[in-house]
RONUTI-245483 format. One line per 10 residues: number of its first residue (from 1); their letters; for each residue x, z negated, y of N, C-alpha, C. Coordinates in Angstrom, 2 decimals. Layout:
<recs>
NUM) A) X:Z:Y:X:Z:Y:X:Z:Y ~ ...
</recs>
This chain:
<recs>
1) MTTTLPLSIR) -10.80:4.29:-8.78:-9.97:3.20:-8.30:-10.19:3.04:-6.80 ~ -10.41:1.84:-6.36:-10.50:1.58:-4.93:-9.15:1.08:-4.44 ~ -8.92:1.25:-3.17:-7.65:0.83:-2.62:-7.51:-0.68:-2.66 ~ -6.30:-1.14:-2.93:-6.04:-2.57:-2.99:-5.43:-3.07:-1.67 ~ -5.24:-2.17:-0.73:-4.70:-2.54:0.57:-5.79:-2.43:1.62 ~ -5.73:-3.26:2.68:-6.65:-3.01:3.80:-6.22:-1.68:4.43 ~ -7.13:-0.75:4.50:-6.76:0.61:4.87:-7.68:1.17:5.95 ~ -7.09:1.86:6.91:-7.88:2.61:7.88:-7.30:4.02:7.95 ~ -8.16:4.98:8.26:-7.73:6.37:8.36:-8.05:6.84:9.76 ~ -7.10:7.54:10.35:-7.26:8.06:11.70:-6.51:9.38:11.83
11) RARPDERRTL) -6.80:10.10:12.90:-6.06:11.33:13.19:-4.61:10.98:13.54 ~ -3.71:11.83:13.11:-2.30:11.66:13.46:-2.11:11.92:14.95 ~ -1.10:11.27:15.50:-0.74:11.48:16.91:0.54:12.31:16.99 ~ 0.66:13.16:18.00:1.87:13.97:18.14:3.16:13.15:18.17 ~ 3.12:11.94:18.77:4.33:11.14:18.90:4.81:10.53:17.58 ~ 4.03:10.64:16.51:4.47:10.08:15.23:4.84:11.17:14.21 ~ 5.01:12.38:14.70:5.33:13.49:13.81:6.55:13.19:12.95 ~ 7.61:12.70:13.54:8.85:12.41:12.78:8.60:11.35:11.71 ~ 7.83:10.33:12.03:7.49:9.29:11.05:6.76:9.89:9.86 ~ 5.84:10.81:10.13:5.07:11.45:9.07:5.95:12.37:8.24
21) EDLQHRASLA) 6.84:13.10:8.88:7.76:13.96:8.14:8.69:13.14:7.25 ~ 9.13:11.99:7.74:9.98:11.12:6.93:9.22:10.59:5.72 ~ 7.97:10.20:5.91:7.15:9.73:4.79:6.98:10.86:3.77 ~ 6.67:12.06:4.25:6.50:13.21:3.37:7.78:13.45:2.57 ~ 8.91:13.35:3.21:10.20:13.58:2.54:10.46:12.51:1.47 ~ 10.23:11.24:1.81:10.42:10.16:0.82:9.51:10.33:-0.38 ~ 8.25:10.65:-0.12:7.29:10.82:-1.21:7.68:12.01:-2.09 ~ 8.13:13.08:-1.48:8.53:14.26:-2.24:9.78:14.00:-3.07 ~ 10.73:13.28:-2.50:11.96:12.96:-3.24:11.69:12.08:-4.45 ~ 10.59:11.35:-4.43:10.25:10.47:-5.55:9.82:11.26:-6.79
31) NPADRAFLLA) 9.58:12.55:-6.64:9.25:13.41:-7.78:10.54:14.07:-8.25 ~ 11.06:13.68:-9.42:12.34:14.21:-9.88:12.40:15.74:-9.96 ~ 11.29:16.38:-10.25:11.28:17.84:-10.38:11.53:18.54:-9.04 ~ 11.27:17.86:-7.94:11.43:18.46:-6.61:12.71:18.04:-5.91 ~ 13.38:17.03:-6.40:14.48:16.39:-5.67:15.60:17.36:-5.28 ~ 16.13:18.12:-6.22:17.27:19.00:-5.91:16.90:20.03:-4.84 ~ 15.72:20.61:-4.96:15.28:21.59:-3.98:15.15:20.96:-2.60 ~ 14.56:19.76:-2.53:14.36:19.10:-1.24:15.67:18.70:-0.60 ~ 16.61:18.23:-1.40:17.91:17.86:-0.85:18.64:19.08:-0.30 ~ 18.45:20.22:-0.93:19.08:21.45:-0.46:18.34:22.08:0.72
41) NPDISQIPPE) 17.08:21.69:0.93:16.23:22.26:1.98:15.51:21.16:2.75 ~ 16.23:20.33:3.47:15.59:19.17:4.12:14.55:19.54:5.17 ~ 14.61:20.73:5.73:13.65:21.12:6.77:12.29:21.48:6.21 ~ 12.15:21.51:4.90:10.88:21.90:4.29:9.78:20.87:4.58 ~ 10.17:19.66:4.94:9.19:18.58:5.17:8.65:18.57:6.60 ~ 8.80:19.64:7.33:8.33:19.66:8.71:6.81:19.86:8.77 ~ 6.21:19.19:9.72:4.78:19.33:10.00:4.67:20.06:11.34 ~ 4.02:21.21:11.36:3.91:21.94:12.63:3.18:21.10:13.69 ~ 3.73:21.01:14.89:3.08:20.21:15.94:1.63:20.63:16.19 ~ 1.36:21.94:16.11:-0.01:22.41:16.38:-0.99:21.92:15.32
51) QIEQGLVFVA) -0.52:21.65:14.12:-1.42:21.13:13.07:-1.90:19.73:13.46 ~ -1.00:18.94:14.01:-1.38:17.61:14.49:-2.28:17.74:15.72 ~ -1.89:18.60:16.66:-2.65:18.77:17.90:-4.07:19.27:17.63 ~ -4.25:20.05:16.57:-5.58:20.57:16.23:-6.41:19.54:15.46 ~ -5.87:18.36:15.22:-6.62:17.31:14.54:-6.77:17.54:13.05 ~ -5.79:18.19:12.44:-5.88:18.51:11.02:-4.98:17.64:10.14 ~ -4.33:16.65:10.74:-3.48:15.72:9.99:-4.04:14.32:10.20 ~ -4.22:13.61:9.09:-4.77:12.26:9.13:-3.79:11.31:8.46 ~ -3.76:10.09:8.96:-2.88:9.08:8.38:-3.70:7.91:7.86 ~ -3.18:7.31:6.81:-3.72:6.05:6.29:-2.78:4.95:6.77
61) ESDGMVVGLI) -3.37:3.93:7.36:-2.59:2.79:7.85:-3.03:1.53:7.14 ~ -2.07:0.68:6.89:-2.35:-0.65:6.35:-1.51:-1.65:7.13 ~ -2.16:-2.61:7.72:-1.48:-3.62:8.54:-0.55:-2.99:9.57 ~ -1.02:-1.91:10.22:-0.26:-1.27:11.28:0.84:-0.34:10.82 ~ 1.01:-0.18:9.53:2.06:0.70:9.00:1.42:1.94:8.37 ~ 2.02:3.10:8.62:1.55:4.35:8.02:1.98:4.34:6.55 ~ 0.99:4.48:5.65:1.27:4.46:4.21:0.89:5.76:3.52 ~ 0.30:6.70:4.25:-0.06:7.97:3.66:-0.50:8.97:4.71 ~ -0.52:10.23:4.30:-1.01:11.28:5.19:-1.62:12.39:4.38 ~ -2.55:13.07:5.01:-3.16:14.26:4.43:-3.21:15.32:5.52
71) ALTRHDAPDM) -2.83:16.55:5.16:-2.81:17.65:6.12:-3.72:18.76:5.63 ~ -4.54:19.25:6.53:-5.46:20.34:6.23:-5.08:21.56:7.06 ~ -5.46:22.72:6.59:-5.37:23.94:7.38:-6.67:24.70:7.19 ~ -6.95:25.55:8.13:-8.13:26.40:7.99:-7.77:27.54:7.06 ~ -8.65:27.82:6.14:-8.44:28.90:5.17:-9.35:30.04:5.60 ~ -9.88:30.77:4.68:-10.86:31.80:5.03:-12.10:31.08:5.58 ~ -12.41:31.31:6.85:-13.50:30.59:7.50:-14.77:30.68:6.66 ~ -15.46:29.60:6.47:-15.23:28.28:7.05:-14.45:27.34:6.12 ~ -13.83:27.87:5.08:-13.20:27.02:4.08:-11.89:26.43:4.57 ~ -11.45:25.38:3.89:-10.26:24.64:4.29:-9.27:24.59:3.13
81) ELEGLFVEPS) -8.01:24.33:3.48:-6.97:24.13:2.48:-6.41:22.73:2.67 ~ -6.31:22.01:1.57:-5.61:20.73:1.57:-4.14:21.10:1.39 ~ -3.42:21.08:2.48:-2.05:21.58:2.48:-1.03:20.54:2.02 ~ -1.33:19.27:2.25:-0.38:18.25:1.84:-1.02:16.89:1.74 ~ -0.61:16.15:0.74:-1.05:14.77:0.53:0.18:13.97:0.11 ~ 0.52:12.97:0.90:1.72:12.18:0.63:1.42:10.71:0.86 ~ 1.88:9.89:-0.09:1.71:8.44:0.00:3.08:7.81:-0.14 ~ 3.31:6.78:0.67:4.57:6.03:0.59:4.79:5.61:-0.87 ~ 5.94:5.96:-1.47:6.14:5.68:-2.89:5.90:4.22:-3.29 ~ 6.24:3.28:-2.44:6.03:1.86:-2.78:4.54:1.50:-2.81
91) CWRQGIGRTL) 3.69:2.41:-2.35:2.24:2.18:-2.31:1.46:3.05:-3.30 ~ 2.16:3.75:-4.16:1.48:4.62:-5.13:0.58:3.79:-6.04 ~ -0.45:4.46:-6.55:-1.37:3.92:-7.54:-2.20:2.76:-6.98 ~ -2.49:2.83:-5.68:-3.32:1.81:-5.05:-4.57:2.42:-4.42 ~ -4.85:3.69:-4.72:-6.06:4.32:-4.23:-5.95:4.99:-2.87 ~ -4.76:5.01:-2.29:-4.59:5.58:-0.96:-4.81:7.09:-0.98 ~ -4.23:7.77:-1.96:-4.41:9.22:-2.07:-5.87:9.58:-2.25 ~ -6.56:8.84:-3.13:-7.99:9.09:-3.35:-8.79:8.89:-2.07 ~ -8.47:7.85:-1.33:-9.18:7.57:-0.09:-8.94:8.68:0.93 ~ -7.71:9.16:1.04:-7.41:10.25:1.96:-8.14:11.54:1.56
101) VSHAVDLCRA) -8.17:11.85:0.27:-8.88:13.05:-0.17:-10.37:12.91:0.11 ~ -10.93:11.74:-0.14:-12.35:11.52:0.13:-12.65:11.73:1.62 ~ -11.77:11.23:2.46:-11.93:11.41:3.91:-11.90:12.91:4.25 ~ -10.96:13.63:3.66:-10.85:15.07:3.93:-12.08:15.82:3.45 ~ -12.59:15.46:2.29:-13.80:16.11:1.76:-14.96:15.90:2.72 ~ -15.15:14.67:3.17:-16.24:14.38:4.11:-16.08:15.18:5.41 ~ -14.87:15.25:5.92:-14.60:15.99:7.15:-14.88:17.48:6.97 ~ -14.40:18.04:5.86:-14.62:19.47:5.60:-16.10:19.80:5.46 ~ -16.83:18.93:4.77:-18.29:19.13:4.65:-18.94:19.12:6.03 ~ -18.56:18.14:6.84:-19.15:18.01:8.17:-18.86:19.23:9.04
111) QGARKIILFA) -17.75:19.91:8.77:-17.38:21.11:9.53:-17.94:22.38:8.91 ~ -18.73:22.24:7.84:-19.40:23.39:7.26:-18.60:24.16:6.22 ~ -17.49:23.59:5.76:-16.71:24.28:4.72:-17.51:24.32:3.42 ~ -17.35:25.39:2.68:-18.00:25.53:1.38:-17.10:25.09:0.24 ~ -15.78:25.11:0.52:-14.83:24.70:-0.51:-13.52:24.29:0.13 ~ -12.74:23.54:-0.65:-11.38:23.17:-0.27:-10.47:23.73:-1.36 ~ -9.44:24.43:-0.95:-8.46:24.90:-1.93:-7.18:24.10:-1.76 ~ -6.35:24.10:-2.77:-5.02:23.49:-2.70:-4.14:24.11:-3.75 ~ -2.84:23.91:-3.58:-1.84:24.39:-4.53:-1.05:23.16:-4.96 ~ -1.34:22.68:-6.16:-0.82:21.40:-6.64:0.45:21.56:-7.46
121) NTHAVEFYRA) 1.38:20.63:-7.26:2.50:20.51:-8.20:1.92:20.21:-9.56 ~ 2.57:20.66:-10.59:2.03:20.46:-11.94:1.83:18.98:-12.27 ~ 2.66:18.11:-11.71:2.51:16.67:-12.00:1.29:16.06:-11.31 ~ 0.67:16.78:-10.37:-0.48:16.24:-9.63:-1.82:16.82:-10.10 ~ -1.79:17.73:-11.05:-3.02:18.42:-11.45:-4.07:17.44:-11.96 ~ -3.70:16.50:-12.79:-4.69:15.56:-13.34:-5.29:14.68:-12.25 ~ -4.48:14.29:-11.27:-5.00:13.53:-10.13:-6.11:14.32:-9.44 ~ -5.84:15.59:-9.14:-6.84:16.40:-8.44:-8.04:16.72:-9.33 ~ -7.82:16.89:-10.61:-8.97:17.09:-11.53:-9.91:15.89:-11.46 ~ -9.35:14.70:-11.41:-10.16:13.48:-11.34:-10.97:13.42:-10.04
131) LNFEPTGSIV) -10.57:14.21:-9.05:-11.28:14.25:-7.77:-12.12:15.53:-7.63 ~ -12.46:16.12:-8.79:-13.37:17.27:-8.86:-12.80:18.59:-8.37 ~ -11.48:18.73:-8.38:-10.86:20.03:-8.13:-10.67:20.71:-9.48 ~ -10.91:22.01:-9.51:-10.77:22.78:-10.74:-9.66:23.81:-10.60 ~ -8.82:23.94:-11.62:-7.76:24.96:-11.58:-8.36:26.36:-11.57 ~ -7.73:27.26:-10.80:-8.19:28.64:-10.74:-7.06:29.63:-11.06 ~ -5.86:29.13:-11.27:-4.71:30.00:-11.56:-3.43:29.31:-11.16 ~ -2.36:30.07:-11.11:-1.09:29.50:-10.69:-0.33:30.52:-9.84 ~ 0.55:30.00:-9.01:1.39:30.86:-8.17:2.78:30.26:-8.11 ~ 3.75:31.07:-7.78:5.11:30.58:-7.58:5.25:30.23:-6.10
141) VEHNTAVAMV) 5.68:29.00:-5.84:5.93:28.55:-4.47:7.31:27.93:-4.41 ~ 8.02:28.25:-3.34:9.37:27.76:-3.12:10.22:27.76:-4.40 ~ 10.21:26.67:-5.12:11.14:26.49:-6.25:10.45:26.28:-7.59 ~ 9.12:26.29:-7.62:8.44:26.06:-8.90:7.07:26.73:-8.91 ~ 6.33:26.45:-9.93:4.97:27.00:-10.06:3.98:25.95:-9.62 ~ 3.01:26.37:-8.83:1.94:25.49:-8.39:0.63:25.95:-9.01 ~ -0.25:25.02:-9.21:-1.57:25.31:-9.77:-2.56:25.44:-8.62 ~ -3.18:26.60:-8.49:-4.22:26.80:-7.49:-5.46:26.06:-7.97 ~ -6.07:25.28:-7.08:-7.25:24.51:-7.44:-8.28:24.63:-6.32 ~ -9.54:24.42:-6.68:-10.62:24.50:-5.70:-11.64:23.39:-5.97
151) RKL) -12.21:22.89:-4.91:-13.33:21.96:-5.02:-14.45:22.53:-4.17 ~ -15.56:22.83:-4.80:-16.73:23.31:-4.07:-17.40:22.12:-3.41 ~ -17.89:22.35:-2.19:-18.53:21.28:-1.43:-20.03:21.46:-1.37
</recs>
């Protein structure tokens, strides 16, 4: 699926951290399985300032509005972790998530990573499978079970 919105991707700026955290919170609340936990733990949607400062958070913009974000962290060098992917709920199913993941894959390759790992909510596993991530196991995180996945580069 290609995006149906005019979309650009850029590095996040430190001054928009709150905007990105709000988007992450809205997107997370849209998943009924996570809602109670998120309402009880509103600080869970924080993005560390250093992650933005290190250039590891990217935003998708459409017509000047932030409609998605992807956050990476360094894993076992030189590999990377896709730590978070969030799209504005009103913009779901328009290819924004796929575009952000593709951008992250290209960036990780360019930086010499051999693989990208992630820990997916069970409702997102098929999305990541479609993007060539393979399940490798499961772990308990915060309030539920996440599926560990990897994409070799």
